[in-house]
N, C-alpha and C positions, 0 to 999 in steps of 0.2 A: 390380568387375572391375579388373584391372591392365592398363592400355592403353599400348602404345607406338605412337607415330605418327611418320611421316617426311614432311616437306614441305620444299621447297627454301628457303622463306623463313618468317620469323616475323613477328609483328605489329609489331615494332620495326624491321624491315629497311626502309631508305630506298626500296627498290623494291617494297615490299609493295603488294598490290592486293586485288581482291575475293576471291580464293582464300584469302588469309591472314585476311581479316576473317571469312569463312565458317567457317574452322576455329576461330579463336579464340573467336568468339561462341558457337558450339555447344559447344565442349569446356570452356570455363570453366563452363558450366552443368552439363555432365556431371560435372565435379569437385564442384560443389555437390550433385549427386545422390548423392555418396558414392563415386565411382569415382576411381581414381588414374590420372593422365594424364602421360606423359612424351613430349616432342616433340624430335626431332632435326632440325636445319636447318643450312644453310650459314652461315658466318660473314660478317662485313662489317667495314669499318674501325671501330675503337674499340668493337667489340662485346665483351661479356663472354662467356667460353667457357661459363659456366653461369649460369643465372638462373631464378628462379621468377616468373611473371607470372600473376596471377589464379588461383593454385593449380596452374598448368601448369608442370612442371619442364622447362626447356629446355636442351639441349646444342647448342652451335654448333661444327661441325667442317668443315674443308675450305673451299674457295671455291665460288662458283657454277658454275665451269667443271668441277669434278671431284667435285661433291657425290655423284653417283650411286655413285662408287667409295669416297668417304670414308665414306659411311653404311654401306656393306657392311662395310668394315674395322672401323669403330667398333662396329657391332653384334656382329660375331664376337669382337672382342677384349674388349669391355666390357659388353655388354648381353645376350648370348645366354643367360647363366646366371641371368638375373633372373626367370625363370618368368612372363613376361607371358601374360595370358589371351587378348589380342587385339592384332593388329597392324593399324594403319590406314595404308594407303599412299595418301597424298594426292597424286594425279598432277596437279600444276599445271604441270609443265614436262616434262622427260624422264622417262618411266616408270622406276621403280626396279627393276622386275622382282623384287620380293621373294619371290614364290612359288617362285623358282628355288632359294633358299637358306634360307628360313625355313619350318620345318615346324610351323606353328601356325595357328589360325584367323586369316584375313586378310580384311579388306574394303578395297576401293579406293574413292577418290573421284575422279571425273573431272569437271572443270569445263567445259572445252570442248576440241574438237579444233582445234588451231591451223591446221594445213594450210597453205594458201598465204599466210595473213596473215603468216607468219614472214618471208617474203621482203621484206615492207615494212619490217621492223624490224632485221634482222640480215644479215650477209654470206650470200651464197647457199649456200656450203658448209655453214655452220652450220644454215641453214634446211632444207637437204636432209637433214642428219643427224637433226635433231629430228623432222621430219615422217616420216622413215623409221622412227624409234623409235615414233612414235605408231601407225603402221600395224601394228606388231607387238604391240599391246596384246592382241588376241584370242589370239595365240600363247602369251603368257606368263600371261594372266589369264583364260583361258576357263573355268576351274573356280573362279574367285574372284568372289564377289559384289561388284557395283559400285554405288555410289551416284552419281547424277549430278544436276545442278542444274536441268535443263530438258528438255522433250520433244525439242527440237532435238538436244541432245547425245546423248540416248538413241537417237534415230533414226540418228545418225551411227555410233554404236557398233555398232548392229545391222547397218548396211550394211557395216561393216568385218568383221563376222563374230562379234561377241560375242553369246552366247546371250541372248535377251530375258528368259528366266526368271531370269537372274543380275543383272538391272538393276532398281534402284528409285530413287525420287527422295529427295533431301535438299535441300529448297529453300533458297535464299538468303532472308534476312529482313531486318528493320530493327529499330532501337531504338524501339519504339512509345512508350516513355515520353518520349524526347527530342522526338519530333514532336508529342506531345500537349501538352507544356508550352510549345512555341514558337508564338507568335501568327502567324496567317496575315494578312499585311498587304501586299496587292498594290501594286506600284509604280504611281504616278499616270501614268507614261508607259510605252509598250510596252517590255518587258524580256524578252529571250531569255537563257537561262542554260545553260551546260554546266558540270558538276562531275565531276571524275574525273582519272585519270592522263592526262597529255598525252604521248601516244605517236603515232607515225606512223599506225598502223592505226586509230586513233580518227577520222582524217580530218576534223579540226576545220576544216581549210581549206575544206571544202565548205560549212560553215555560214558562214564568213567571206565566201565568194564570193557568198552569197545576200544579204548585207547591203546592197550598193548598190541592188539592185532594191527591197528592202523600205524603204529610206530614201526612195525616191521617193513611197511611199504614207504612210509614217510617219516624218516628218523627225526626231522625237525618239527613235527607237528606239535601244536599246543592247544589246550582247551582252556579258555578263559571263562570264568563263572562270575557274573556280576549280580549283586543283589544281597539281601539279607533275609534272615528267617530263623525260626526256632530249630531248624535241622542243620544249620550251618556248621556248627562245631563237629557234629557227628559225621557230616559229609567230608569235612577236612581230614578227620582221622581216617576215614575210609580211603581217601586218596593216599595218605601217608602210608597206611598199612600195605598198600599195593605198590609202594615205592615210586609213586608218580609225582612227587612234590616239585620236580623240575619241569614237569610237563603240564600239570593241572594247576592253574593259577586262580586263587580266590581274590577277587577285587573289592569285595564289600559293596557298600552303598555307592552308587554312581549318580552324579547330577545328570540332568537331561542332556546337556551338551556332551558329557563324558560317555553317556550311553550311546548317543548318536554316532560319536566318533568311533567307539568300539565296534558297533554294528557295521560301520563303513569299512572297517579293516577286516572284518570276518570274511572267510571264504564261504562258510556254511553256518547257519544257525541251527541248533539241534535242541529238540524238546521231546522228552519221553513221558510226559504227564499221563496219568491214568484217565484224566478227563479234564476238559476245560469248558467254560461258557462260550469262549470264542478264541482268545489268544491275541491280545493287543500287541504283544512283543513280536508275534509273527509278522504282522503288518508293518511294524516299525522296522524290522529287519529288511523286509521287502522294499521299504522306502529308501533304504541305503543299498539297493541293488544286490541284496543278499538272499539266495535261495534258502529254503528251510526243509530240513528232514525231521519229520515228527511222527509220533505214534498215531495209528489209525483209530482214533477214538472220537466220541462226540465233541464238537467244538473245533478241534484241530482239523477234522475232515471238512470243515466249512471254511476255515481261514487259509488252509494250505490247498492249493489247486494241484492235485496229483498229476505229475508228469508235465506240469506247466511252470509252476513257481517253486516246485520242490517235489519231495516224495513223501508218501505215507507208508509206514512200515508196520508190520505186526509187532505189537507191544511185547517186549522181551525177546524178540528174535535178533540176537546179536549178529549173526551172520548176515542177515538182510540189512541191518543198520550199517555194518561195515561196508558191504557191497554198494549200497546206495551212495554213501559218502565218497567212496573210492571212484564210483562212476563219474561223479561231478569233478573230483580232483583231476582225474585222468583225461577227461574229455573237455578240452577248452571250448569247443564249439557249443556243446550242450550247456556248459557253465554260463557262457555269454547269453545264450538263448533264455535260460531260466532267469538269469539276472535281469534281463530286459523285461521279461514277462512279470517278474516280481515287482519291479518299479511301476509298471503300468497298472497292475492290480492294486497297489497301494494308493494310487491317486483317486480311486473310487470312494475312499473313506475320509470324510471330513466331519469334525464336530458340528460345524455350522449346518451342514445338511441334516444331521441327526436332530439338532435343536429345532430346526424349522419343521421337520417331519413330526416331531413330538406335538407341537402346537397344532399343526394341521389335523393330525389324526384325533387328538383329544376333542377338537371342535366337531369332528365327524361323529364321534361316539356320543358327545354331549352337546347337541346343537344350541342349547340355551346359553352356553359359554361363549358363543360367537359374538 
């Protein structure tokens, strides 16, 4: 198949996240399966206008503020004559509404419905605009098959009015080889870890707030935060103002090997996000035999198996968060049970399985592509 995809960001974008990892890992394998993949994304400072990465031909057009319109113009002017067999509309930000102007087989990918979390990150007028666009997905995509990454997002789409028969799963996965070759070597002293983008909606402050109470029981406890993001400086100041600079360590950008090694040292991975599409880092932590304590919100309630691979806690409930972490720290038998369950759970998710499922399901939806 000759595939054209649109996503707001590519794997090299400084603001890339789980949606971009999801696309790149799956479609580089689809290229290896013999298909041709072209991806159009928005540009960023010092980015090449054209580039091929892992066999995926990438065009960068427009900025992040006008990409919806830049893509439409670029498609009509340069790509519409290229006889693509399939269009992949990866809705990780504002929907592109491609079914309005592209008369070809289309599948969409929806990671999560941002909804009110947008108001935590961006000005209210922009949050309103994007959330309004999200609500219109059923209007423009009702006849378009949609892949989503979790049951939570599927349920949200159905509640919005998207036909259930048009929705299937395309799960996030992990680099199994990376985690198999990395040694699990737990820290000698209690270690909490968060790895991921440092954004306001991730609510890492709630984890930092729990540290003083945990220090009362575990004086040697540390919280290591890996990753970058536009909330990083503010979060570091927050930790300093609480007098926790010796306890809360900001590690910045981590290579894949460094990330795996850190997750292998962690006693517990903690995430208090307002919402997730799924939570790739949850499964990555699990792959290093690390249980996860996370907020009971869409996405995380799918990736965290409550009372098996970790615990789900009420968002903002500091007492419950401290109690659940303490329960694992204090109960060696439960910690070992959860760690074993976490490792087993992580083995269910591979990018190869997701890539193969994508091709199989697309051919079911569009038999002429077989």
